[in-house]
Steps between C-alpha positions, in 0.01 A plus 500: 500500500874452535737573211601131482141382494410763242782394273399136529138583420592711200735230379215253512268732306768575240597137457141386447450781249813401313397137496172596338673671209792263476402324184473827307795696636825372356644172391828337441768387731782674669844409617608391840796673659750589231743777411508694175640837399239774456608563142545147376254530211530710187692823559304818565633855472581649839366843408144583408387140527128437542590228748572754769880493508643824636794518262765513771484153647783327314746539787261392775568153638240342725318178586122504541225240533160473332266300724141383451277208403627413152355150533252372756268220602218754445434647154590859591864567410706807411767397249455833319678695773837342409519625138359835614776563755772368269374714215492820705851438634661421165681830522702353789703217341705442816197452722442132571143387559426183692150360474337307782172316454300491824267246331195611696614334822612633838821290495577627150448859610726448801765335283507806272553730797781281630662483158490878463681533832758227436573634149542853640273661244469878521123496456196287419241586236199321643186374331198341667541164670199306624733309735537799728594863527702487824821672394639535850823318409580753230396784729733373773780472243420860387468395135273741310186348351369679191159363411226317687538561872357674803475873556689539824831307500797733434634285213176498299433689177156377381362635168153469654348379825168327556393674822547850361319397181184459709543859615531598133177307428308711751648820360432388142131433567462847650682657205253324271216697659375272776416653839349203687696174516398143573758221531454125444800309625635160599422419862811545717659771286364804684844661489470529121158660535648757736759590234223551241314717751816702565537580131131581450427704811840668487398626157168636622250214473312294760485123550134409560520120538723197478407133465727203570469189284619154614739322264238227453208735428266385224260796508630857513162670470479569879834685487387696196167586664681634805722747313233598247244548776737737680502730199838414350570671169807286437623164625857387554535124449784333692450130431675213327396472133248218546309700761553822306309349208204428728519850647500665156199290398303592814594869473387520137173329596434743786321746274727783612746691285823445694863572431695184589874500566784264584877475483699360209659231718155335519340621176793415277471503121459122511217513754327776302520289186360198685209694653406659169207747490465490880795738526372765258504833684729368774757750632838331552775676693869431446836657587646471150387523139305205365668280241221589256609866496703619203769724649872557443587345836310178436642479149850527650413232754372261233806565282731427792328173585464382140869563432556201731185299435274600207219279631489642856173665604478857626310421820444714807785311665729565202425872527590494870827328407564774243462767769730306734767455235480868403569591862805275502617651170469849648679408822798301368688792336475694828703240691861596567730200517376147553129433464408340830170470681592805707613717208200403286268583789660844529456556126138385506425727796640794304281460192308814403251558219589181312311513169285189455364598159156559651456137613494649849572861600868594546655310790665663802617287793371723778327301778155612611431615855289191561515213747349252254612632162845665537642313199224597260684699236239449228212652697273550201182348365356488151151387403368302205136449400421168339323565170407208276745285692793740461658733759467865399712747696308766692737795528850520641671368813384652830719536808383323819797594721292740712262212578787270602699741719454431870325167443 
C-alpha cells in the first residue's frame, strides 16, 4: 500500500474513532484566528516555575502559532491545547502566540497553514484537526511543526506517531508474556497489521493468524474463531470503537483465556469508560503517560494549563501539547539572533536529553535510520492494564527504536 493511501486509511480510522468518543472528550469553544502574548495572564516567576518556563526566556522575541480544532461541526474539539501551550510558555513574555481554529474542516485547516505562512510565524504547535493532516504548505515553507504530524517530513517534531505505536503494541504484547499472536483488524488496513507483526515478531514472538473485519460487520465471532482456533495466546484489536466493543464481547465469550491489546488512540479513556466491564484486563499501549497517572510531570502539565484556564481538562491531546510546548521552551533560548523558522528549526534539531518530567523519556532530536519513521524521536511505548475501568501502568517505558530502524 502506498504511503499516501496508508495515511488516508489511517486518517479515516482515527477520525471515526475520535467521532465515537467526541461527546466525552472535551467541551467548550475556542477562538478563531487571533493574536495574544504568551504571558498575558497572571504573572508567573521565570525561574523554577511548574509551568515549564526555562528561566532564561525573557529576552527571546518570537511569533508562533497554535493550530487545531478548537471548535467544530463535530463534537470532538481540542480547546485545552491553547491554555496548555500558553501556560508552558509563560516564562517567555516576549513570545507572541497566534491561535488558529481549523474548525474541523479542510478549508479551515488550509486557512491556518496559509495564515502561518503569511504571518511569518517561526513555528506551529499543532493539535489534531479532523479537516485534514496535509501539512505540505508548511513543509514547503520550511516552518517547523511541533505536535501532530507525520514521521518523515524534515520539519516535523511529533510527540508521538500512530504508525510506530502499532509497532509498540506488538512489542508490548510480547513483553506481557504472549508468544503467539492473533490480530483482528479493520478490512483494508493490512499495513497496520504488518506494523503490529513487526513489533511482535521482532521481539521474539510469532503471529499465528489475522482476521479482517468489514466496517459493516454485525457478527465478529467468525474472526474470533479464526484467531482462537489458530492457537493465539493474545489478540491485538485494531478496530474503530463500535467494532472493538463487539470484538471484546466475542473474545470474552470464546471460552479462552486471552490477553487482548490495543492502542490508546482507539481505546481512549472515554471509550474505556463507555465500554465499561468489557475492557477489564485489556492491555492499552501508549507513547506517553496516561492522564490518570500521578507523576511530577503530569502535575506540572496540569498546573501550566490551569494557570490559563482552571476548567481545562488534562486529556491525551493536552499532554501532547505539553510535550510540544516543552520542546519549544527548550529550543527558544538556544536561538542566536532573530527567531525565524530556520533558526528555530536549527535549535529544535539540536535538542538533547530534554527532561520531560517522566511524561515521556528525555527527548533528543536524532533522526532514526528508517525510511518510514525517521522523525520518530519519542520511540517508546508504555503499557496500561485496565483494572476496574482504570488504567494501571505496567512497568516503565520500553524502547522500540531497534524495531523501527530500517523499516
